N, C-alpha and C positions, 0 to 999 in steps of 0.2 A: 715399700714393697718388702714386707717382712720375710717373704720366702727367700730372699737373697742372702739373709744373714748366715745360713748354714752352707753357703756355696763358696766360701773363701774370700768374700769381698771385704769383710771387716779386717781380716788379717792383712790383706793387701793395703787397705787404708792405713792401718797401724804401721806397716813397713814404710810407706811413703812419708808418713808424718814423722816417724822416728829418724829416718835417714835424711829427709829433705831432698831426696833424689826422685825425679820423675820415673814412671814405669809404664810400659806399654805391653798389653796382652793381646794376642791375635787369635781369632776363631775360638773364643771362650764359649764353652757349652753352658747355657743358662736354662734352668727350669723356671718357667714363668707360671704363676698361679699354683693352685693346689688341687688335690683330688682329681676327679674325672675331667675337670676343666684345664688341668695343667698341660703345658706344651713345651717342647724343646725349641730353643732358639740359639743362635750363635751371634756373638758380638766381638768387635774390636774395641778395647778399652784403653784410654790414656788417662793416667793419674798424674796430675800436675800440682806440686806443692805451691801454696800461695803464702807469701811472706808479708808481714806488716812492715811499716816504714823502718822500724828498729831492727829488722832482720829476723825477728822471731816468727815461728810458724803461726799463720793465721787461719789456715784451713787447707783443703785439697779440692781442686776442681777435677771432676770426673767427666770425661766425654765418652759416650758409648755410641757406636755405629753398628746397627744390626746388619749382619752378613749372612743371615739364614738362607736367603735365596741363592746366593753365590755358593755357599757350602753345599747345598742340595744339588745344584747344577754340577759342581765338581764331582760329587759322588756318582751322579748319573753318567757322567762322561767316563769315569773310571770303570764303572760296571759295563758300559757299552764297549769300551776298548777290550775289556777282559772277555766278553762274549765273542767279539770279532776275532780274537787271537786263538780261540779254541778251534782245534781241527775238525 
């Protein structure tokens, strides 16, 4: 997914690889696709460093869970509450 390169993922992978510390991002806005077919989505990401038997960094496991529907539902509830609060 080349469109992810400009959205901060490479920097986050570099950080986890460099520090060896796991990292979690919540409700990350992601642009999927390009041009007129692009869409906005939201994800929770967990970056987990993976170590070789000798303790050196072997890679990073990334787990992403899409939260787009939850995020949209939260927005609708917020808008609904704001409309009900108006006199």
